[in-house]
N, CA, C and O atoms as a CHARMM CRD file, in Angstrom:
* protein
*
  280
    1    1 MET  N     29.15500 147.06200  81.27900 PROA 1      0.00000
    2    1 MET  CA    29.90200 146.14500  80.41300 PROA 1      0.00000
    3    1 MET  C     30.88900 145.34200  81.26500 PROA 1      0.00000
    4    1 MET  O     31.58400 145.89100  82.11900 PROA 1      0.00000
    5    2 ASP  N     30.93200 144.05500  81.01700 PROA 2      0.00000
    6    2 ASP  CA    31.88200 143.18800  81.70100 PROA 2      0.00000
    7    2 ASP  C     33.30300 143.62800  81.36800 PROA 2      0.00000
    8    2 ASP  O     33.60600 143.92800  80.21300 PROA 2      0.00000
    9    3 GLN  N     34.16800 143.66500  82.36400 PROA 3      0.00000
   10    3 GLN  CA    35.53800 144.13900  82.13000 PROA 3      0.00000
   11    3 GLN  C     36.28300 143.30600  81.10000 PROA 3      0.00000
   12    3 GLN  O     37.27300 143.76700  80.53300 PROA 3      0.00000
   13    4 TYR  N     35.82300 142.09200  80.85200 PROA 4      0.00000
   14    4 TYR  CA    36.53700 141.24200  79.91600 PROA 4      0.00000
   15    4 TYR  C     36.04800 141.37100  78.47900 PROA 4      0.00000
   16    4 TYR  O     36.59100 140.72200  77.58500 PROA 4      0.00000
   17    5 GLU  N     35.03700 142.19400  78.24200 PROA 5      0.00000
   18    5 GLU  CA    34.61400 142.44400  76.86600 PROA 5      0.00000
   19    5 GLU  C     35.53600 143.50900  76.28700 PROA 5      0.00000
   20    5 GLU  O     35.64900 144.60500  76.83700 PROA 5      0.00000
   21    6 VAL  N     36.17900 143.19200  75.20100 PROA 6      0.00000
   22    6 VAL  CA    37.17600 144.11300  74.65300 PROA 6      0.00000
   23    6 VAL  C     36.92400 144.52000  73.21000 PROA 6      0.00000
   24    6 VAL  O     37.45600 145.53300  72.75700 PROA 6      0.00000
   25    7 VAL  N     36.12200 143.74900  72.47900 PROA 7      0.00000
   26    7 VAL  CA    35.96400 143.98900  71.03900 PROA 7      0.00000
   27    7 VAL  C     35.46300 145.41300  70.78500 PROA 7      0.00000
   28    7 VAL  O     34.40700 145.81500  71.27500 PROA 7      0.00000
   29    8 GLY  N     36.24300 146.15700  70.01200 PROA 8      0.00000
   30    8 GLY  CA    35.86800 147.51400  69.63400 PROA 8      0.00000
   31    8 GLY  C     36.11000 148.57200  70.68300 PROA 8      0.00000
   32    8 GLY  O     35.95900 149.76000  70.40000 PROA 8      0.00000
   33    9 CYS  N     36.48300 148.17800  71.88600 PROA 9      0.00000
   34    9 CYS  CA    36.73700 149.15000  72.94900 PROA 9      0.00000
   35    9 CYS  C     38.13100 149.74400  72.78300 PROA 9      0.00000
   36    9 CYS  O     39.04200 149.09200  72.27200 PROA 9      0.00000
   37   10 ARG  N     38.27800 150.96600  73.21300 PROA 10     0.00000
   38   10 ARG  CA    39.57600 151.64300  73.17900 PROA 10     0.00000
   39   10 ARG  C     40.16200 151.63800  74.58400 PROA 10     0.00000
   40   10 ARG  O     39.45900 151.80300  75.58100 PROA 10     0.00000
   41   11 PHE  N     41.47500 151.44400  74.62600 PROA 11     0.00000
   42   11 PHE  CA    42.17900 151.39100  75.90100 PROA 11     0.00000
   43   11 PHE  C     43.43000 152.26600  75.84300 PROA 11     0.00000
   44   11 PHE  O     44.05600 152.41900  74.79400 PROA 11     0.00000
   45   12 ARG  N     43.77400 152.83500  76.99800 PROA 12     0.00000
   46   12 ARG  CA    45.03000 153.57200  77.12600 PROA 12     0.00000
   47   12 ARG  C     45.95100 152.75000  78.02200 PROA 12     0.00000
   48   12 ARG  O     45.58700 152.39500  79.14300 PROA 12     0.00000
   49   13 HSD  N     47.14500 152.45200  77.51800 PROA 13     0.00000
   50   13 HSD  CA    48.16100 151.75000  78.29000 PROA 13     0.00000
   51   13 HSD  C     48.71900 152.71500  79.32600 PROA 13     0.00000
   52   13 HSD  O     48.72600 153.92500  79.10100 PROA 13     0.00000
   53   14 TYR  N     49.17900 152.20500  80.44000 PROA 14     0.00000
   54   14 TYR  CA    49.66500 153.08700  81.49700 PROA 14     0.00000
   55   14 TYR  C     50.84300 153.94700  81.05700 PROA 14     0.00000
   56   14 TYR  O     51.12900 154.96700  81.68500 PROA 14     0.00000
   57   15 LYS  N     51.53100 153.55100  79.98700 PROA 15     0.00000
   58   15 LYS  CA    52.63700 154.36400  79.46300 PROA 15     0.00000
   59   15 LYS  C     52.14600 155.38600  78.43600 PROA 15     0.00000
   60   15 LYS  O     52.94100 156.16700  77.91200 PROA 15     0.00000
   61   16 GLY  N     50.82100 155.38400  78.14000 PROA 16     0.00000
   62   16 GLY  CA    50.24200 156.40300  77.28300 PROA 16     0.00000
   63   16 GLY  C     49.74700 155.95700  75.91900 PROA 16     0.00000
   64   16 GLY  O     48.99100 156.69000  75.28300 PROA 16     0.00000
   65   17 GLY  N     50.14200 154.78500  75.44600 PROA 17     0.00000
   66   17 GLY  CA    49.72000 154.32300  74.12500 PROA 17     0.00000
   67   17 GLY  C     48.22700 154.05400  74.05700 PROA 17     0.00000
   68   17 GLY  O     47.60200 153.69300  75.05500 PROA 17     0.00000
   69   18 LEU  N     47.66100 154.23400  72.86900 PROA 18     0.00000
   70   18 LEU  CA    46.24300 153.96400  72.64100 PROA 18     0.00000
   71   18 LEU  C     46.08900 152.69300  71.82000 PROA 18     0.00000
   72   18 LEU  O     46.85300 152.44400  70.88800 PROA 18     0.00000
   73   19 TYR  N     45.09300 151.89400  72.17800 PROA 19     0.00000
   74   19 TYR  CA    44.88500 150.60100  71.54300 PROA 19     0.00000
   75   19 TYR  C     43.40300 150.32800  71.37300 PROA 19     0.00000
   76   19 TYR  O     42.56800 150.83800  72.12100 PROA 19     0.00000
   77   20 LYS  N     43.08900 149.50500  70.36400 PROA 20     0.00000
   78   20 LYS  CA    41.72000 149.06500  70.12600 PROA 20     0.00000
   79   20 LYS  C     41.65200 147.56300  70.41100 PROA 20     0.00000
   80   20 LYS  O     42.44000 146.78500  69.87200 PROA 20     0.00000
   81   21 GLY  N     40.71800 147.17000  71.24900 PROA 21     0.00000
   82   21 GLY  CA    40.53200 145.75400  71.54900 PROA 21     0.00000
   83   21 GLY  C     39.96700 145.02100  70.35200 PROA 21     0.00000
   84   21 GLY  O     38.98400 145.45900  69.75400 PROA 21     0.00000
   85   22 MET  N     40.58800 143.90000  70.00100 PROA 22     0.00000
   86   22 MET  CA    40.15000 143.11800  68.84000 PROA 22     0.00000
   87   22 MET  C     39.36800 141.87400  69.24600 PROA 22     0.00000
   88   22 MET  O     38.46100 141.44900  68.53000 PROA 22     0.00000
   89   23 GLY  N     39.71200 141.29200  70.38100 PROA 23     0.00000
   90   23 GLY  CA    38.99400 140.10300  70.82100 PROA 23     0.00000
   91   23 GLY  C     39.79300 139.28700  71.80400 PROA 23     0.00000
   92   23 GLY  O     40.81600 139.72500  72.32900 PROA 23     0.00000
   93   24 GLU  N     39.30400 138.10000  72.03800 PROA 24     0.00000
   94   24 GLU  CA    39.97800 137.16100  72.92000 PROA 24     0.00000
   95   24 GLU  C     40.27800 135.89100  72.13000 PROA 24     0.00000
   96   24 GLU  O     39.48200 135.47300  71.28900 PROA 24     0.00000
   97   25 VAL  N     41.40900 135.29300  72.39800 PROA 25     0.00000
   98   25 VAL  CA    41.81000 134.04800  71.74600 PROA 25     0.00000
   99   25 VAL  C     42.30200 133.08300  72.81000 PROA 25     0.00000
  100   25 VAL  O     42.52900 133.46400  73.95900 PROA 25     0.00000
  101   26 ILE  N     42.46100 131.83700  72.41300 PROA 26     0.00000
  102   26 ILE  CA    42.97100 130.80800  73.33100 PROA 26     0.00000
  103   26 ILE  C     44.28100 130.27800  72.77100 PROA 26     0.00000
  104   26 ILE  O     44.35700 129.88300  71.60800 PROA 26     0.00000
  105   27 HSD  N     45.30100 130.27400  73.60200 PROA 27     0.00000
  106   27 HSD  CA    46.61800 129.75600  73.21600 PROA 27     0.00000
  107   27 HSD  C     46.49400 128.26700  72.90600 PROA 27     0.00000
  108   27 HSD  O     45.91300 127.51800  73.69100 PROA 27     0.00000
  109   28 THR  N     47.03500 127.83400  71.76900 PROA 28     0.00000
  110   28 THR  CA    46.86300 126.44900  71.32700 PROA 28     0.00000
  111   28 THR  C     47.53400 125.41400  72.22500 PROA 28     0.00000
  112   28 THR  O     47.05400 124.28500  72.33300 PROA 28     0.00000
  113   29 GLU  N     48.63000 125.78200  72.86400 PROA 29     0.00000
  114   29 GLU  CA    49.36300 124.81300  73.69100 PROA 29     0.00000
  115   29 GLU  C     48.89000 124.80000  75.13700 PROA 29     0.00000
  116   29 GLU  O     48.72600 123.73900  75.73900 PROA 29     0.00000
  117   30 THR  N     48.67100 125.98900  75.68800 PROA 30     0.00000
  118   30 THR  CA    48.36200 126.09200  77.11800 PROA 30     0.00000
  119   30 THR  C     46.89300 126.32400  77.41300 PROA 30     0.00000
  120   30 THR  O     46.45700 126.19800  78.55800 PROA 30     0.00000
  121   31 GLU  N     46.12100 126.66500  76.37400 PROA 31     0.00000
  122   31 GLU  CA    44.71800 127.04200  76.50300 PROA 31     0.00000
  123   31 GLU  C     44.52700 128.28400  77.36900 PROA 31     0.00000
  124   31 GLU  O     43.42900 128.53800  77.86400 PROA 31     0.00000
  125   32 GLU  N     45.59300 129.05300  77.54800 PROA 32     0.00000
  126   32 GLU  CA    45.50500 130.31800  78.27600 PROA 32     0.00000
  127   32 GLU  C     44.70900 131.32000  77.43000 PROA 32     0.00000
  128   32 GLU  O     44.87200 131.37600  76.21200 PROA 32     0.00000
  129   33 LYS  N     43.85800 132.10000  78.07700 PROA 33     0.00000
  130   33 LYS  CA    43.08800 133.12500  77.37500 PROA 33     0.00000
  131   33 LYS  C     43.96500 134.35900  77.18000 PROA 33     0.00000
  132   33 LYS  O     44.61900 134.83800  78.10600 PROA 33     0.00000
  133   34 LEU  N     43.95500 134.85800  75.93400 PROA 34     0.00000
  134   34 LEU  CA    44.73400 136.04800  75.58600 PROA 34     0.00000
  135   34 LEU  C     43.80200 137.11200  75.04800 PROA 34     0.00000
  136   34 LEU  O     42.77100 136.80300  74.45100 PROA 34     0.00000
  137   35 VAL  N     44.16800 138.37000  75.26100 PROA 35     0.00000
  138   35 VAL  CA    43.46300 139.50100  74.66400 PROA 35     0.00000
  139   35 VAL  C     44.28300 139.94400  73.46500 PROA 35     0.00000
  140   35 VAL  O     45.49900 140.10300  73.56500 PROA 35     0.00000
  141   36 THR  N     43.62400 140.14500  72.33800 PROA 36     0.00000
  142   36 THR  CA    44.30600 140.68200  71.16400 PROA 36     0.00000
  143   36 THR  C     43.89100 142.14200  71.01800 PROA 36     0.00000
  144   36 THR  O     42.73400 142.50300  71.23100 PROA 36     0.00000
  145   37 TYR  N     44.86000 142.96500  70.65200 PROA 37     0.00000
  146   37 TYR  CA    44.57900 144.39200  70.52500 PROA 37     0.00000
  147   37 TYR  C     45.49700 144.99400  69.47400 PROA 37     0.00000
  148   37 TYR  O     46.55600 144.45000  69.16200 PROA 37     0.00000
  149   38 GLU  N     45.06400 146.13900  68.93000 PROA 38     0.00000
  150   38 GLU  CA    45.76000 146.76600  67.81600 PROA 38     0.00000
  151   38 GLU  C     46.22700 148.15300  68.22600 PROA 38     0.00000
  152   38 GLU  O     45.48600 148.90900  68.85400 PROA 38     0.00000
  153   39 ASP  N     47.47500 148.48600  67.86300 PROA 39     0.00000
  154   39 ASP  CA    47.96400 149.82400  68.16100 PROA 39     0.00000
  155   39 ASP  C     47.59200 150.78100  67.02800 PROA 39     0.00000
  156   39 ASP  O     46.97800 150.36500  66.04500 PROA 39     0.00000
  157   40 MET  N     47.95100 152.02800  67.15500 PROA 40     0.00000
  158   40 MET  CA    47.56100 153.05000  66.18200 PROA 40     0.00000
  159   40 MET  C     48.28100 152.88700  64.83800 PROA 40     0.00000
  160   40 MET  O     47.88900 153.50900  63.85100 PROA 40     0.00000
  161   41 ASP  N     49.31700 152.06800  64.79400 PROA 41     0.00000
  162   41 ASP  CA    50.01900 151.78100  63.54200 PROA 41     0.00000
  163   41 ASP  C     49.47900 150.53500  62.85000 PROA 41     0.00000
  164   41 ASP  O     49.99300 150.13200  61.80700 PROA 41     0.00000
  165   42 GLY  N     48.44100 149.92200  63.42700 PROA 42     0.00000
  166   42 GLY  CA    47.83500 148.73700  62.84000 PROA 42     0.00000
  167   42 GLY  C     48.52800 147.43700  63.20300 PROA 42     0.00000
  168   42 GLY  O     48.22900 146.39700  62.61700 PROA 42     0.00000
  169   43 ILE  N     49.45500 147.47500  64.16200 PROA 43     0.00000
  170   43 ILE  CA    50.15200 146.26100  64.59900 PROA 43     0.00000
  171   43 ILE  C     49.29000 145.54800  65.63500 PROA 43     0.00000
  172   43 ILE  O     48.79700 146.16500  66.57800 PROA 43     0.00000
  173   44 LEU  N     49.11400 144.23500  65.44700 PROA 44     0.00000
  174   44 LEU  CA    48.33300 143.43400  66.38000 PROA 44     0.00000
  175   44 LEU  C     49.22500 142.87000  67.47800 PROA 44     0.00000
  176   44 LEU  O     50.35500 142.45100  67.23000 PROA 44     0.00000
  177   45 TRP  N     48.70100 142.86900  68.67600 PROA 45     0.00000
  178   45 TRP  CA    49.41400 142.37500  69.85100 PROA 45     0.00000
  179   45 TRP  C     48.52000 141.39100  70.59000 PROA 45     0.00000
  180   45 TRP  O     47.30100 141.40500  70.42200 PROA 45     0.00000
  181   46 ALA  N     49.12100 140.54600  71.39900 PROA 46     0.00000
  182   46 ALA  CA    48.37000 139.63800  72.27100 PROA 46     0.00000
  183   46 ALA  C     49.03800 139.61500  73.62600 PROA 46     0.00000
  184   46 ALA  O     50.26400 139.63800  73.73500 PROA 46     0.00000
  185   47 ARG  N     48.22000 139.56900  74.65300 PROA 47     0.00000
  186   47 ARG  CA    48.73400 139.55600  76.02400 PROA 47     0.00000
  187   47 ARG  C     47.80400 138.66200  76.84300 PROA 47     0.00000
  188   47 ARG  O     46.59500 138.64900  76.61100 PROA 47     0.00000
  189   48 PRO  N     48.35400 137.92200  77.78900 PROA 48     0.00000
  190   48 PRO  CA    47.47400 137.12000  78.64700 PROA 48     0.00000
  191   48 PRO  C     46.37400 137.99800  79.25300 PROA 48     0.00000
  192   48 PRO  O     46.62400 139.11700  79.70100 PROA 48     0.00000
  193   49 LYS  N     45.16900 137.46700  79.25400 PROA 49     0.00000
  194   49 LYS  CA    43.99600 138.20800  79.72100 PROA 49     0.00000
  195   49 LYS  C     44.18300 138.74000  81.14700 PROA 49     0.00000
  196   49 LYS  O     43.85300 139.89000  81.43500 PROA 49     0.00000
  197   50 ASP  N     44.71000 137.90100  82.02200 PROA 50     0.00000
  198   50 ASP  CA    44.91500 138.33700  83.40500 PROA 50     0.00000
  199   50 ASP  C     45.90600 139.49700  83.47600 PROA 50     0.00000
  200   50 ASP  O     45.75400 140.40000  84.29900 PROA 50     0.00000
  201   51 MET  N     46.90700 139.47000  82.62400 PROA 51     0.00000
  202   51 MET  CA    47.88400 140.54800  82.59900 PROA 51     0.00000
  203   51 MET  C     47.27800 141.81400  81.99400 PROA 51     0.00000
  204   51 MET  O     47.50600 142.91300  82.50000 PROA 51     0.00000
  205   52 PHE  N     46.51000 141.66400  80.91700 PROA 52     0.00000
  206   52 PHE  CA    45.88100 142.81100  80.27200 PROA 52     0.00000
  207   52 PHE  C     45.02900 143.59200  81.27700 PROA 52     0.00000
  208   52 PHE  O     45.10800 144.81800  81.35100 PROA 52     0.00000
  209   53 PHE  N     44.21400 142.86500  82.04900 PROA 53     0.00000
  210   53 PHE  CA    43.33700 143.51200  83.01800 PROA 53     0.00000
  211   53 PHE  C     43.97000 143.65800  84.39300 PROA 53     0.00000
  212   53 PHE  O     43.29800 144.04900  85.34800 PROA 53     0.00000
  213   54 GLY  N     45.25300 143.34900  84.50100 PROA 54     0.00000
  214   54 GLY  CA    45.95500 143.43900  85.76700 PROA 54     0.00000
  215   54 GLY  C     46.46800 144.83800  86.06600 PROA 54     0.00000
  216   54 GLY  O     46.12000 145.81500  85.40300 PROA 54     0.00000
  217   55 THR  N     47.29600 144.89400  87.07500 PROA 55     0.00000
  218   55 THR  CA    47.86100 146.16400  87.51100 PROA 55     0.00000
  219   55 THR  C     49.37500 146.12300  87.45600 PROA 55     0.00000
  220   55 THR  O     49.98500 145.05700  87.36900 PROA 55     0.00000
  221   56 VAL  N     49.96600 147.30500  87.50900 PROA 56     0.00000
  222   56 VAL  CA    51.41100 147.46200  87.60000 PROA 56     0.00000
  223   56 VAL  C     51.68000 148.46500  88.70300 PROA 56     0.00000
  224   56 VAL  O     50.80100 149.24700  89.06600 PROA 56     0.00000
  225   57 VAL  N     52.89400 148.44400  89.23800 PROA 57     0.00000
  226   57 VAL  CA    53.26900 149.40200  90.26700 PROA 57     0.00000
  227   57 VAL  C     54.18700 150.43600  89.63500 PROA 57     0.00000
  228   57 VAL  O     55.24400 150.10400  89.09900 PROA 57     0.00000
  229   58 VAL  N     53.76900 151.68800  89.70500 PROA 58     0.00000
  230   58 VAL  CA    54.53700 152.80800  89.15000 PROA 58     0.00000
  231   58 VAL  C     54.74600 153.82500  90.26400 PROA 58     0.00000
  232   58 VAL  O     53.78600 154.32300  90.85300 PROA 58     0.00000
  233   59 ASP  N     55.98800 154.12100  90.54200 PROA 59     0.00000
  234   59 ASP  CA    56.32600 155.07400  91.61100 PROA 59     0.00000
  235   59 ASP  C     55.64400 154.70300  92.92800 PROA 59     0.00000
  236   59 ASP  O     55.16200 155.56600  93.66100 PROA 59     0.00000
  237   60 GLY  N     55.61500 153.40300  93.20900 PROA 60     0.00000
  238   60 GLY  CA    55.05000 152.91400  94.45000 PROA 60     0.00000
  239   60 GLY  C     53.53100 152.85900  94.49100 PROA 60     0.00000
  240   60 GLY  O     52.95600 152.52100  95.52500 PROA 60     0.00000
  241   61 LYS  N     52.86700 153.18800  93.37800 PROA 61     0.00000
  242   61 LYS  CA    51.41000 153.19600  93.32600 PROA 61     0.00000
  243   61 LYS  C     50.91800 152.13300  92.35400 PROA 61     0.00000
  244   61 LYS  O     51.42500 152.01900  91.23800 PROA 61     0.00000
  245   62 GLU  N     49.93100 151.35600  92.78400 PROA 62     0.00000
  246   62 GLU  CA    49.36000 150.31700  91.92900 PROA 62     0.00000
  247   62 GLU  C     48.30500 150.93400  91.01400 PROA 62     0.00000
  248   62 GLU  O     47.36500 151.57500  91.48300 PROA 62     0.00000
  249   63 ILE  N     48.46800 150.73700  89.69900 PROA 63     0.00000
  250   63 ILE  CA    47.53600 151.28300  88.71700 PROA 63     0.00000
  251   63 ILE  C     47.18800 150.20100  87.69000 PROA 63     0.00000
  252   63 ILE  O     47.88500 149.19300  87.57600 PROA 63     0.00000
  253   64 LYS  N     46.10300 150.42400  86.94700 PROA 64     0.00000
  254   64 LYS  CA    45.71900 149.47800  85.90200 PROA 64     0.00000
  255   64 LYS  C     46.71800 149.52700  84.75800 PROA 64     0.00000
  256   64 LYS  O     47.19800 150.60200  84.39900 PROA 64     0.00000
  257   65 ARG  N     47.03300 148.38200  84.18700 PROA 65     0.00000
  258   65 ARG  CA    47.90800 148.32400  83.01100 PROA 65     0.00000
  259   65 ARG  C     47.21400 148.99200  81.81400 PROA 65     0.00000
  260   65 ARG  O     47.83100 149.78500  81.10300 PROA 65     0.00000
  261   66 PHE  N     45.95000 148.67400  81.59500 PROA 66     0.00000
  262   66 PHE  CA    45.14000 149.27500  80.53100 PROA 66     0.00000
  263   66 PHE  C     43.87400 149.84700  81.15000 PROA 66     0.00000
  264   66 PHE  O     43.24200 149.21800  81.99900 PROA 66     0.00000
  265   67 THR  N     43.51300 151.04400  80.71500 PROA 67     0.00000
  266   67 THR  CA    42.28500 151.68200  81.18300 PROA 67     0.00000
  267   67 THR  C     41.36600 151.87800  79.99400 PROA 67     0.00000
  268   67 THR  O     41.76500 152.44700  78.97800 PROA 67     0.00000
  269   68 LYS  N     40.13700 151.40600  80.12200 PROA 68     0.00000
  270   68 LYS  CA    39.15500 151.56800  79.05200 PROA 68     0.00000
  271   68 LYS  C     38.79600 153.05600  78.94600 PROA 68     0.00000
  272   68 LYS  O     38.52900 153.71200  79.95400 PROA 68     0.00000
  273   69 ILE  N     38.79300 153.57700  77.71700 PROA 69     0.00000
  274   69 ILE  CA    38.49900 154.99900  77.53600 PROA 69     0.00000
  275   69 ILE  C     37.22400 155.25200  76.73600 PROA 69     0.00000
  276   69 ILE  O     36.91100 156.40700  76.44900 PROA 69     0.00000
  277   70 ASN  N     36.48900 154.22100  76.37100 PROA 70     0.00000
  278   70 ASN  CA    35.17000 154.41900  75.73800 PROA 70     0.00000
  279   70 ASN  C     34.26500 153.27200  76.06500 PROA 70     0.00000
  280   70 ASN  O     33.11400 153.25000  75.62700 PROA 70     0.00000
């Protein structure tokens, strides 16, 4: 599966939260691609696609921001 396919996939945020990928959208002003995802409380979120699939540095170690779990 292409890393950018998110619909229906489950992801774990590096801080431990679980999320369901809802899809990809395009920002109306900038045309930036965003990933939309839902938390376990049913709240929808959007994050730039590059950031969603990007990395963060935790305790000096580079890790994925979101890890696909299914």
